[in-house]
N, C-alpha and C positions, 0 to 999 in steps of 0.2 A: 525470634529470628534476628540475628545480628547482621547489620549492613556495614560494610567498610566505607570509609570516606572516599568519595570520588575525586577529591583534590590530590590524593596521593599519586605519585609518579606511576605506580603499578596499576592502579585502578583507572586512572585517567587514560593511560595508553590502551588498556584492555577495552574500554568503551569506545573511544574516539579514533584510535589509530588502527584498530583491528576490525571495526564494523562501520564501513562507509555509509550505510543507510542511516545509522544513528547520527553520524557527523552531519550528514545532509539535513536531517530533521532539526538538529540543534542549530546549525547555521541559518537555515531558512526561517526559523522562528525567532532567532535572537538578533540577527543582523537587520539593519534598516533597508531592506530590499523591497522594491516595488513588485507587484504581482507578476509582471512580465520579466522580472529579473531573477526569479527563483531558480535555485540550483537543481538540476535534474540528475546529474551524475558527476562523480569526482574521480580524480586519479591522484593517489598519494605520491609525493615527491620527497627526495631525501632532505632532511632538515638542513637549513643554511648553516655554514660554519661562521661563528661570530667570535670577536676577540674576547679574551678573558677579562671580565669586569668584576671587581669586588662586590659581594653581596648578591651575586646572581647564581650561586651554586644550586639553588633550588627553584630554578625557573624551568618549566617544561616547555621546550621549543621544538617538539618533535612532530607537531601536526602542521604540515605544510601540504597543500593540495591545490589542484586546479580543476575547473569544471570544463565542460565540452566547448564553452565559449572562449576558453583560455584565461578566464579570470583566476587570480591567485588568492588563496585564503590562508592566513597564518593565525594559528590559535596558540596562545601562551598562557600559562598559569604562573602568577607571581605570588610567592608565599610571603616575602618580606619586602615592603615597599621602600623605595628611595626615589628621589626625583630623577636620578640617572637612568632609571628604568625607562622613562619616556624617551630618552635619547637612544636607548637600545632598541625600542620598538620602532622608532623612526629609522634607525640604521637598518634593521631587518627588512622593513617594508621597502625602503628605498633600494636596497641591494636586490631584493626580489624583483622590483620593477625594472631596474637597469639590466639585470641578467636575462631578461626575456629575449633580448636581441643578440644575435650573432653579429660580428663585425660586417658592416656594409648593409645590414638590413634596414628597411624603412621604418621610421618612427610610428607610422600609422598602424603598425602591427602590435604595438604595445597595448596590453589589456590592463584593466584596473586591478589594484591590489587592496585587499581588505585585511587589516590587522586587528584581530579581536584579542584583547588582553583581559584576562580574568584575574582580578586583584583581591587577595585575601586580607588586605588591610585598607582602611579608609584613607584616602589622600586628599579629598575635597572636604575639609572639615566643617565648612560653613554652609553646606548644602545637604538636604535630605535625599536628593536624587542619587540613584546608584548607577545610572546609565549616562555615559558621556560620549557623544558622537562628535568627532573632529573631522573637518574637511578643510581644504585649501580654498579660502574664499577672499573676495575683495573686502578690505576693511570697511570702507564706506558704503559698499554695495554687497551685502552678504548673500544676496540672491545670485550673484555672479560667482560661479564655482570653476576652479581649475581642476578638471577631473583627472583621475589616475591613482590617487592615494586617499584612503579613508581609514580613520582610526576609531575604534570603539573600545572604551574602557568600562568595565563593570566592577563596581565595588561590592563584592559578594556579602560582606558583613551587613550591608544595608538592605539586602534582599530578605526581608522578614515576612512574617505571616500576613502582613497587610497586603502583600502582593497577591494573595490568594483571593482577594475580593474580585479579581478578574481571573478566571480560570483559563487564561490563554496559554497555549502550549509553551510560548517563550518564557512566560513568568514561571511556569512549572519546571522548565529545564533549569532556570537559574535557582529556583528553590532547591531542586535536586542537588545542585552543586554547592549551595551555600549552607544548608542547614545541618544540624547535628544528627547523630544516629537516632536520638529520641524523637526529634521532630520528623525525621525521615519516616519513622514508623507511624507517627501520628497522622501524617498526610499521605500515607501510602495508597489509600483508596482513591484520592484525587489523582495521584501520579499514575496509577494503574489503569485509568480510564483511557490512556493513550497507549497504543501498542508499543511505540518506541520507548516510552518511559518505563513501561512494564518490563520490557526486555533489559533496559539499562539497570533496573532494580535487581533483576535476576543476576546480572553480572556483578553486583555488589555483595551478594550473599557470601558470607565467610566460608560456607561449605563448598564454594566453587573453586577454592584455592588450595594449593598444596602447602605442606608445612614449610617448605623452602620459600615459597612465594609470600607466605604470611610473615616469615622471619624478615624478608626483604622489606615488606610493608612496615613493620615495626621499626626497623633500622632507619628507614627514611624519616619517620616522625621523630625519632631520637635525634637525628642529625639536625632537623629543623629546629627543635627545641634548644639544642646547643647553640646554633647560630643566632637565634633570637636572644638567648641569654648573653652571648658575647657582645652583641650590639647594645643591649640594655646596660651591661656593665661598663662598656666603653663610654656611653653617654653619661652615666652616673659618675664615673671617675673624672670625666672632663668637667662636669658641673662642680664636683667637690673641690677639684684642683683650682678651678676658677675662683671659687669663694675664698679658699685659703690664700691664694695670691692677692686677692683683693684686701683681705684682712692684713696681710704682711705689708703691703704697700701703704695701707692706711696707717699702721703703727709707725712705720718709718717716717712718714710725713709729720706725724704727731698732731695733726689737726683734722677736724671733721672734713674740711675741704679736700685734704689729701686723701683721706679714706674714701671719700665719694669718687674722686677722680680715679683712684686705683681700682675701685670696684667697677667703674664704667669701662676702664681699659681692659680689665680682665673679662668682663662680659663680652666686649667686642672681640677679643681674641677667641673666646669660646664659641661665639657665633660664627666666626670665620672658620674655625676648625670643624664645626658641625656642618657648615655649608659644604666643606670639602668632602664630607662623608655622603653628600647627596641629599641632605635634608632641606626642606623648603622653609621659608620664613614663618609660615603658620606652624609647622611642626616644631621649629626651634623655639618659637614664642611659647608654645604649650609645654615643652620639656623644661625650659629654663624659668618658666613662670614670669616672663617679661611681657611688657606691652608690645603688641604687634607693630605699632608705629615706630617704636625704638629699634626693633629688629630690622624693619624695612629701612630705617635711616642708616643703619650700619651697612646693610647691603649696598645702599647708594654710595656711602662714603668710600667703601673699598671696591666699588665697581663690580659687585657680585650680581649674578643674574639668576 
């Protein structure tokens, strides 16, 4: 039996945008909600319109809903990570929070917004944790929280078989989203112990889709591969150009000191260029094979954040 990948635009919408009870199960088991905060029912809302931002062509932003208490839930799938994605998430959640009120309505009517971002690339490279929960808290008193906006990022590539040590529904939902077809089949018995996951698995069976839908499914992955290749080529070309400029400047100086200075200047230019593409200091350090402390010093020198 062949299962399709749930991260694809087609399958993700089929599961979570067409079956509210599956979305409720997913949100209740993954979000950090207290027992008395569990979602009982939801109403789908039209996705928010957001400005066009480079590298976001393959972000699924079509799951926006609210429950009977008025709380808003945004679910996004990000296939290609950039630091700018965090800005987009903040924009979406803030806009959803503000748009709850009509002109003249009281602020006490505002309800919390939860932004759940499923990321298909690792962005916290120095941590094994795949679950990152952000709140607005006092810096020196983290127990003091300004309620209204909460952000949850899940790095799906870190959700591996070790998560099965605890067969909690939330872990299994994330495994369902993160693993390959082979592992999906391997752990299907664990997944099918829960009616919601069993139903979701049925929705992933290739036989459930028409030829036209499968063609759309394949087209989406082709486009994602092209986008990743373009980003990879751009980074590689920038790195090679930087090295060549460093060599040229070094030859013109005719001295080792000149070559080293030219190399440093080129590396600084490359770091600034990659920062403009939305990459973090850690990512730039890894790509250019430079010390993180040097990259961070360049960020400070040019006022990069």
